[in-house]
C-alpha positions as a printed NumPy array, in Angstrom:
array([[-24.519,  28.943,  -1.414],
       [-24.199,  32.565,  -2.44 ],
       [-27.704,  33.198,  -1.147],
       [-26.871,  31.55 ,   2.167],
       [-23.73 ,  33.651,   2.522],
       [-25.399,  36.837,   1.278],
       [-22.239,  37.519,  -0.684],
       [-20.636,  36.22 ,  -3.861],
       [-18.229,  33.317,  -3.741],
       [-14.649,  33.53 ,  -4.953],
       [-14.242,  34.028,  -8.709],
       [-12.306,  30.764,  -9.053],
       [-15.452,  28.893,  -8.058],
       [-17.549,  30.328, -10.876],
       [-14.632,  29.882, -13.276],
       [-14.446,  26.178, -12.402],
       [-18.17 ,  25.771, -13.106],
       [-17.849,  27.574, -16.445],
       [-14.923,  25.372, -17.479],
       [-16.863,  22.26 , -16.433],
       [-19.782,  23.316, -18.627],
       [-17.421,  23.88 , -21.564],
       [-15.948,  20.406, -21.156],
       [-19.436,  18.857, -20.994],
       [-20.328,  20.602, -24.243],
       [-17.062,  19.373, -25.783],
       [-17.887,  15.769, -24.887],
       [-21.359,  16.169, -26.35 ],
       [-19.881,  17.557, -29.556],
       [-17.309,  14.765, -29.834],
       [-20.007,  12.17 , -29.258],
       [-22.195,  13.674, -31.98 ],
       [-19.227,  13.715, -34.37 ],
       [-18.463,  10.095, -33.565],
       [-22.055,   9.044, -34.224],
       [-22.287,  10.972, -37.503],
       [-18.952,   9.672, -38.776],
       [-19.742,   6.091, -37.771],
       [-23.092,   6.143, -39.563],
       [-21.646,   7.705, -42.725],
       [-18.785,   5.193, -42.813],
       [-21.202,   2.343, -42.33 ],
       [-23.217,   3.517, -45.331],
       [-20.054,   3.762, -47.439],
       [-18.682,   0.42 , -46.293],
       [-15.392,   1.976, -45.148],
       [-12.957,  -0.013, -43.   ],
       [-13.411,   0.109, -39.246],
       [ -9.894,   1.479, -38.552],
       [-10.937,   5.071, -39.255],
       [-13.651,   4.815, -36.618],
       [-11.011,   4.246, -33.942],
       [ -9.755,   7.813, -34.383],
       [-13.175,   9.204, -33.48 ],
       [-13.389,   6.955, -30.449],
       [ -9.919,   8.075, -29.317],
       [-10.868,  11.749, -29.605],
       [-14.046,  11.04 , -27.627],
       [-12.05 ,   9.165, -24.979],
       [ -9.686,  12.122, -24.557],
       [-12.652,  14.451, -24.099],
       [-14.132,  12.104, -21.493],
       [-10.786,  12.029, -19.697],
       [-10.779,  15.824, -19.568],
       [-14.363,  15.726, -18.27 ],
       [-13.296,  13.34 , -15.506],
       [-10.501,  15.684, -14.409],
       [-12.807,  18.709, -14.457],
       [-15.501,  16.848, -12.523],
       [-12.996,  16.155,  -9.76 ],
       [-12.01 ,  19.822,  -9.698],
       [-15.631,  20.951,  -9.535],
       [-16.364,  18.53 ,  -6.7  ],
       [-13.413,  19.956,  -4.774],
       [-14.589,  23.47 ,  -5.592],
       [-18.069,  22.662,  -4.301],
       [-16.575,  21.323,  -1.09 ],
       [-14.567,  24.532,  -0.658],
       [-17.662,  26.63 ,  -1.329],
       [-19.558,  24.626,   1.267],
       [-16.799,  25.185,   3.817],
       [-16.962,  28.921,   3.12 ],
       [-20.744,  28.865,   3.497],
       [-21.046,  26.927,   6.76 ],
       [-21.261,  29.01 ,   9.914],
       [-18.135,  29.116,  12.008]])
């Protein structure tokens, strides 16, 4: 869209994309932690209750990802509106 406009978009647009990428990386990290902890607990024969904490942390990260995805979609729509000819 910046190429079509021949000028940079508003800084809030790039900030929203950067934040979205950070949240994606957070979800990936939480998922990896959940997998590692679940496999190590399974090997040790630990009770399942501890695993729920990891799932809850992952669910909170996914919730944040959902909110940021909505913001980025709105940001993309705004960028499109700025790009379209008047």
